[in-house]
N, C-alpha and C positions, 0 to 999 in steps of 0.2 A: 230761319224758317224757309220753306220752298218759295221758290218764285211764283207769284200769284198768276195763274193762267189768264189769258185775256178772255173775256166772256164772248161768246159767238152771238150772233143775233138771234133774237127769241124765236124767229121763224125756222131756224135751223131743225132738220129733222134728225132722229136716231137712225138713219138708215146709212146707205153705202158709204159711212164715214164722211171725211171732209173732202172727198175727191173732187167734188163740184167746184168747191172754192178754189183748189189748186187748179183745176182746169180753166176757171174764169180768170185768175190772176197771172198764170203763166202761159206763154204762147206755145201751148202743147198742141201738136198734130193730132187729129182724130185717129181713132183706130180704123180697122178695115170697115167698108160699108156695110151697115146692117148691124153692126155691134152696138153702136150708140154710147161706146165707152171711149174716153180719151186714153192716150198712152200712160198717163199718170194713174188714170183709174184702173187700168189692166194691170199696172204694175202693182198698185195697192192690193188688188185682189189676189195677185200671185202670192203676196205675203200673207194672205189671210185676213187683211184689213177691210172689214165690210161694215161692221157694226161700230157704233161710237165706242162701246166697251173693249172691241178688240184693239182700238188705238191706245186706250188707257192702259191696257194690260201689255203693250208692246214696249217692254222696257229695254233700255239701252244695253248695248254689249260693253261699252266702255265709255269714258268721259274725257274731255280734254279741258284744261284749267286755262280759261281765259280771263280769269278774275284779276290778274295782276301782270305788271310789266316789270321786268328785271333788267340790271345792267348787264351789258356783254361781258364785262370783266368778271362778273360772278357767276358765269355759266361754266360748266364742264362738258367734256366730250360725252355724248350720249344722253344728255338732258333734253327734255321737251321744253322749250323756253319760247317766251313771248317778249319781244323787244321792240323798242321804237327808236328810230334814227333817221337821219338825213342821207338820201341817195348821193353819193359823191361820183359814182361812175356807173354808166350803163351802155353795154354794146352787144351786138349780135356777133358771134365768132362761128368759125367753121373749123373746129379742131377737136375730135375728128369729124365730128358731125355738127350740124346747126345747132347752136344753143345761145340762150340769152343769159348773159352774166351781168349782175350788178353788185355794187359795193354800198353798204350803209355804215355810217358812223354814229354811234350814240354818245360820244364824247369820252367813253371809257375804253373803247376799242372799236375795231372795225370787223365786218363779217360779209363774206362774199355770198350772194344768192345765185344759184344757178338752176336754169330751166331748160330741159330738152324738149318739152311741148308747152308752147306758149302762144298767146294771140296778140295781135297788135294793141289791144286795149291794154294788156298786161304791161307791154313795152312802154305805153304812154304813162301808165300809173307809176313806173319806176323812172320817170324823168329826173335828170339830175337836178338837184335842189328840192325834190318832192319829200315831205317828211311822211313816213310811212310806219305801220306797225305791222311786224312780220312774225310768224309762229311756225316753228318746225323743229326737227331734231338737230341739236347742235353737233357738228362734228369738227374736231380739233385735228391739225396736222402740221406738217412742215410749212405749208402755204398760209397757215392761220385759221381762223374760225370760218366754217362754212356750213350753209343750209342748201338742201337739194329740195327744190319743189316747196317752199314754204307757203302758207297762205298769206295774203297780202292785203291789208286794209289801210285805209287813210288814218294817220295818227290823230290823237286828241279826241276820238270819240269816247262816250262813256263806256266803262267797263262794265261786264254783268256782274251781278252779285250771287250767281250760282254756276256750278260747273256746267259745261256745254255737253249734251248727250250725243253719243255718237252711236247710230242704230244700224243693224244689219239691214242691208238693202238689195235691190235687184237693179239690172241694167235699165236705164231710163228714169230713174227715181233718185235725184240728188238729195244730199243730206238737208240743205236748208228747206227744200220742198216737204220731205218727210218730216222734219222736226215742226214745221208749221202745221201739218195735218194731224200730228200726234197731239200738239198742244191744244188745237182745236177740238179734236175728239175727247180728250180728257176733261176740257171744259164743260162739254155738253153731255158728258156721261153721267147716268144715275148711279151715285156710290152709296147709297144708303146702306145701313147695316143688315146683313141677312143671318148673322149668327147672333142669337138671343144672348143677351148680356148675362142672364142668370145661369147659362150653362156654356158660356163662350169664353173668350179671351179677355179677361178682366184687366184693366190697367194697360192694355196693348195699344199700339198704335191703331187709330181707325183707319179704314181702307183708303179714304181719300188723302188723308195726310202721308200714308205710307207711299201711295203712288205719286203724289206730287213731289215728295222729296226724292224718291228713287229716279224720277225724270230729271229733276233739277235740284241735284244735292248742293249744300253749302260748301264752300271751300275749305272749311275748317274739319270736315268729315275725315275719318281715316280711309284712305283710299284702299288699304287691305280689306277693311270691313265690308266694303262695297263689293270688291272683287271676288271675296270667298263667300259672300251671301250671308255673313253673320251679323251684320247690322240689324237692330231691331225692326226696321221698316222691312227688311228682307224676310225676317221670321214670320211677320204678319202675312205677306204675300205668300210664303211657302205653306203656311197652315192653312190659308183659304183654298188653294190650289189642291192640296192633299185632301181637304174636306170635301171639295166637289167630286174628286174622283172617287172617294169611298162612297159618297151618297150615290153618285150615278150606278156604281157597281152593285151596291145593295139594292136599289130601286129595279135594276134589271134582274136581280135574283128574285125578288119579291113578284115582279110581273111574271117571270116564268113560272113560278110556284103556283100562280092562278092558272096557268095554262093546263090542258089536259093531254096526255099522251097515250098510246095503246098499252095495255097491261100485258107484259109478256112473262107469264109465270113459269117458274120451275119448281118440280118437286124437290124435296130434300135429297131422295134417292132417285138419281136419273134412271129412266126406263131403258132397259137394253136396247129398246127399238128405236129411241130416240136419236136424231141426227148429232146431238151433242155427244152422246156416249159412244156412237159408232165412230165419230171423228177421234175422240180420245183414244179409241182402241186401235185406230190406223196410223196414229202419228208415230213416226220411227224414233221419238225420244220421250223421255218423261219431262214434266213441267217442273220448272224450278219453283221453289217457295214463293219467291216474288210474283211469278206468274199465277200461282194457285190464289194467292191473297188478292191480286188485282182482279182476278176473274170472279172472285166472290163478290167484290165491291161493285162490279158492273152487273152481275146477276141481281143483286139487291136492288140496284136502280132501275133495271128493265122491269121488275115486278111491281113498281109503283106506278101510279096514274099521272105523275108529274114528270115532264120531260127531262131525262138525264142530260146533263151539261158537263161532261168530264173530259178532262185532259189527261191522256195517257202518256206519260214522259219516261223516256229510258234511254240509257246510253247506246251507243251504236253497238247493234248485235245483241241487245238484251232479250229479243224475242217478242216484240210488239205485234208482228204479223200473226203469230199464233193466238195471241189473246183476242185479237180482232176477229179471227176465224172463228174461235170458240163463241164469241158474242153473236157473230152472224148465225151460227148454228142454233143458239137459243131463239133468235127472232125468227128463224125459218120454222123451228118446232112448233111455235106459236101460231102458224099459219100466216106470216106476214113476209114482207120483202125487205131486203137489206141492200144499201148502195155503199160502195167504197169508192172514193174520189181521190186521185193522186194528182201532183202537179206536173208531171211529165210522163210521156209515154213509156220511157224506159223503167221508170218506178212503178207505173201502173202494170206494165207487162210481167215485172218481178212478181208483184202480188198476184197477178192472174195466174202465172205459171205454178206458183205455190198452192194456190187456193183450189184450182183447177184439178191439180194432182191429188190433193186431199179430199175435195168435196164432190168432184163432178160424178165419180162412180156412185157415190151415196145418194146424190140427188137424183140420178137417173132411174134408180130403183123406185123412187116416188114420182116419176114423170116430170121432174124439174131440171133446171140446169143454171149453169152460170153464163151470164152474158157479158159481152166486151164492147165498149163504146168509145170511139176515140174520134177526133177530127179528121184522121187521115184515112178513115175507111171509105172503101167504095160505097156509093149510095145504095145499091142493092143490100149490101152486107148491113149496113147501118138501118135500113128499114126493116129488115128481117130482125135484128136484136131490138129495135123499138117495138115492133109488134109482139115479141116475146115478153117484153117488160110491160107492155100495156095489158097483155092478157093474164100477167101472174105468172106464166110459166118460167121466166127466168126469176129465180128466187133470191139470187144474189147477182148484183150488177156492178161491174168493175170498170173504171174507165178514167178519162181525164175531165177537162171541163165540158166534153160532149154530154156528160151525164145530166148536165143541168140546162140543155138547150130546150127551146120551147116545145120541140116536137116529141120530146121523150116524156111519156106520161105513165107514172106507177099505178098499178092496182090497189097495192096495200103497203105503201113504204111506211115502216115502223122504226128503222134504224139507220142512220147515216153516219158513216165513218169517214173522216177526212184525214188523210195523212199529210205530214209536213204542212200543218194548218197555217202557219205564219206565212206560207208562201201563196196563200189564197187571199184575194181581196174580200172585203166586207160583202159586197154585194153578191159575190158568187157563193159564199157560205150561206147567205140568207136565201139564195135562190134554191139551193139544195134542200134546205128546211121546208121551202114553201112547196116542195113536189108531194107532200103527205096527202093534200087534199083535205076536203071536209073540215071539220073542227078540231081535228086532233093534229098535234105537233110531233114529228118524229123524234125519237131520243138521239141525242147527238154525242158521238165519241171523237174526240180530236186527238191526233197522235203526233208527237214530236220527238225527233231524235236529238234535239237541243234541251238538255236538262235545264230547268229554271231555278235559279237560287231561291232560297225559302222566302226571303224578305220581298224578293221581286214578285213571286207567286202570290203572296199574301195581299201584296198591294194591287198589281195589275190584274190578278185573277181571282179577286174576291168574290166574283159571281160565279166561279168554276169550282168544281171539285177535281182535285188533283190527285191521281194515282200514279206512284212511282215503281218502275222496274229497277231496283238497285242491286240486282244480282245477275251476273252473266251466267249463260248456259255452260256445263262442263265441256272441256275439249277446246275452249277458245285459247290461243296461245298469246302470251304477252307480245307486244310489239316495241322493238327497240327503235328508239327515234334519234337520228344523227342530224347534226346541222353540219353542212358542208358549203364552203365558199365556191362560187362559180368558177374559179380559176383551177379547182380540183375535179372538173368535169372528167378527165381521164380516168380517175380512180374510180368514179361511179360508173363508167363504162365498163371497167374490169369487173365491178361487182355484179353487173348485169349478166356479163358472159358466164361468170362463175354460177349464178343462179339457173340460167338456162342449161348449162352443162349438167346440172343435177335434176333437169327435167322440171324446173319450175318456170312460173310465167311473171311477168313484170308489167306494172302500170307506169306510165310517165305522163304527168299532168302538166299542161301548158295553159297560161292564162288568156292567150288570144288565139283566134282562127287565122287570122292574117295580117300582115304588116300594118302598123298604124304609125303615121308621121309623129303623132303626139307622144306616143309611148313606145321607147326603144326596146321592145321585147321579142325575143324569138317566137315565131308562131308556130302552130302545130304541125302545118304541112311540111315546113322547112325542117323541123326537128325530126319528123318521121323519115324524111329523105336522109338526113344526115345520119341517124341511127342505122337506117337500112344498109347505107353504104359502109358504116364502121363495123356492124356486126356481121355483115355478109351473109352469103348462103350457108346452110339452108334455113336460117332464122328468118321467120316471117314477122313482119312489123306492120300492125294495123294501125288505122286512123278513125277517130270518132269524134264527132263534134255536132253542135246543135242544129247546124244549118243543112245537114245531110238529110234526104229523104228518109222518112221512117222506116221504110223497107230495107234501105241500105244499112241504117243504124242497127236494125234487128239482126241482120245477116252478119255484120261485123262482131256483134255481142255473141251470137251463137258460134261463130268460128273461134272466138276467144274462149268461151266456155268449154268448146270441145278440144282445146289446146292445138288448133290449127293455125292459131296466131300466137306467137310467143311473147311479143312486147305490144302493149296497146297504147299508143299515143293518143291522149285525148284532152279535151277541155273539161271543164267541170260537170259535163252531163253524167258523170259516174259518180257524183258526190254521193247520192243515196241509192239504196235498193239493189246495187249491183253484188252479186254473190258469186264469186268464183273461188273456191277453196284452194285450188292449186296456185293462185296468185300469191306470192311471198315476199315480193318487194315493190315498194311504192316510191318513185321519185317525183316530188313536186318541184317543178322549176319556178323561179322568183317567188319562192315561198313567201318573202317578205311583202308581196302585193296581195296576198289572201287573207281574209277574215280568220280569226282564231276558231270559230265554229265551223267554218268551211274546211279548215286544215284538219280538224279533228274527224269530220265526217269523211273527208278523203282518205285519211289514215285507217279508218275502219273498214275500208274496202280489203285490206290484207289481214293476216291473223285469223282467218276463217277456217284454217285446215290444220293439220298436225305439225306441218314444217314450221321452223322457227322464221319469224317475219321480221321485216325492217321497214321504216319509213325514212327516206333521206330528203331533208329540206335544203334544197340547193338555193342558196341566196346570192344576190348580186350586191355587194357594197356599193354605194354611190359615189361621186367624185371625191367626197370626204374621206372614203375608205371605210366608212361605217353605215349601217342601216339607221333609219329613223328611230325615234324612242319608242313610239307605240309598236312599231314592226319589230323591234328588238324584244319588247315585252312579250309580244305573241310568240315569238320563236322560242323565247326562254321558257314560257309556260308549256309549250309542246315538248321540249326536250326534258323537262322535269316531271311531267305527270302525264298519265294516260287515263286518268279519272274525269269522265265527262262533267260530273258535277263541279270538280275543281276547275276544270277548263271553264265552265260557264261562270263561275264566281270571278275568275280572273278577267274573262271576257267582259262582264259587267262593269268591273273596275275600269277597265281600259276605254270602253266604248260608251258607257252610260246607257240608262234603260231605255231609252227612245230607239237608238240604233240596235242594241241588243235584240229587241223584239221585233225589229223590222216594222215598228209601228206605224211608220209613214205609209207603208202600203197596205198594213192590215186594218188600219182605222182604230186602233187602240188609241185612246186619248193620251197624248204625250204629256209627260210631266215636264215642264219647260224650266222650272225653276227649282224644284225640290229635288233633293238628291237622296236616294234611298239608303245609300251607304252611310251618310252622316245624319240624316233627319229623321231617325228612328223613333225619337220621343215624339216629334210633330205627327208622325204616322201613326204611333199608338194612340195619340189624342184624337185624331180624325177617325180612326177605326172605333174608338169608343163613343165619341159623339155622334157619329152618323146614325145608328139605330135610333138613339134618342130623339134626335131632330126630325127624322122621318116620322115617328110616331106622335111626337107632341106638336111639332110645328111644320107640318107637311107643306104649307104655302111657301114659308121662307126656304124650306129645303130645295123646292122646285125652283125657286128664283136663283137660288145660289148655282144650282146645277145649270140653268139657262145662262147666267152670267159667265161662268167659266168655260163650259163646253159647248153652248149652243146646240148645233144639229149633230156635234159628235157623240153626244149620249146615245144616238139611235145605233150607233156602231156596236154597242154593248150587246144589242139583241143578237149579234152574230157570235 
């Protein structure tokens, strides 16, 4: 059975964890003046450990077995072993650097202990003749057995009867302190059942038993079952977590259904004079079947009094901007305003350029206009745009975060469109929704060029309607992807010269702007100079990175679009939104350092014209002559498929759901324990149980959400 946790004093409160006890019992310096928090308390906050339940749910990342002592003669190279012996030698040597070397003998063999960082107290602890208990990784070699930096205790003390937990921690928070805080928080936590027995987990471990066991497993447990989360105690924890996540999503959806939004009607046969019909007439291409289907889904949503909360996802180049423009036209036809917010000025400018070209002449006939708002605008221009938004003259407002600044007031906002929604924080998305004013909520259309696998969408976006553009417009050429090792750069340069000779243009993407001592990567500036020298006149090589002033960035992009620049050396600012049909070659340097979704986005900048296009992933093998396992999996996926949905599925396998969604910055509640790839049965159970529990046991449902998510549940409103 689990080790019983020590009871805390009855006066202990269920607030900021047990940090106070730590501060009292450890000589911890106070934080900066005015904060009122010790270093330990601030470190605990950094880990998200505030409430008692946070400590209880902070499960170990691994365990150490200190429950038994073994003979030195019975250990093998690579074993984590705990042995007891007498110190026979101990000295400080200087070869080649200062280190402490001691030897212990347990009667069956001897072992050398080596420390490169040590204190006088450790030297005293290892005095010749002392009997000690040491634990570490055993290394065998020509010189005999050896341990590097083992833990050392006095021999003969009682052995624990459970495995020792090892928790993920931060600077300033040692394992012994964190273990004490977790034990104390676990003891004080209220862990009564929130899942009704009649509809819940019959015969399963109860929550307290499961948590106690996972913090302090008995030594006879299968280590594999602990590590792969297949132990019954883990199953209970994962089921609870998935249920909390499904409950919170469903609750958010029900709350949204109770809100009211402007009704934006559309007739079955659009009037020829409507903005929507006129826009359809001026588009230089026909809509794909997928665009028509998604447009109908959005139109149906806009015609209801309940706020639309729809995610429009599609692969690179699938035509999301056109769908957004048609939705904006529906909104303007009904007499309201629409806002489109993008995460970068380059992406916002791309939308602005397209939408102004399509809509501005049509809006001008109605006395309306498209407004442009960014942080880099001159005050006079921004004030003029803000006035047009407040008066209602600006029927469509496009921009970056400036759209949600306090000074911007809409007259009748009915539709908010957020592009690359995962790159905005929760507060920013909520702020845009708050711009509608009055009692009405705006309809919300979020767009993402990172397709989301079905299981992930069903779990993370249970409160969202998902529309998918799964069809590329005609005329897009397939992109050939090649993996090339860095030592073959000369071949890549030859390929660039060939493309330029045919009148084509080239992107060269670098991961850094300037040299970093920590990461030995070529920087964009150096690469631009090197390419300019190699390619020679009359080839123009441009440079684009995020630290350039906006006007300079726009000038460089305009020159590249006009083919005044043939090679554009850039950082990832060109990841989304850039559309230059004449660019037919993309070179990504140090491709092993990029994420899979980012590589796919970058590759999508070529293949936009009639010419055959290629993407070269230039990778640098490490000292071992090969790249890491995850990087290898990413490069392999890029070479094998151009399908964004398959890329997304593999990305989910490699990174896990939290990283895949950028959940840390977006505020989506992370699944810390459950795995959507393997826990589908538990997810199905949670999805079925959530509506029943909300309907029949609303108080228990709320307590369950509060226990697992706390304030994170608020994020779902975004």
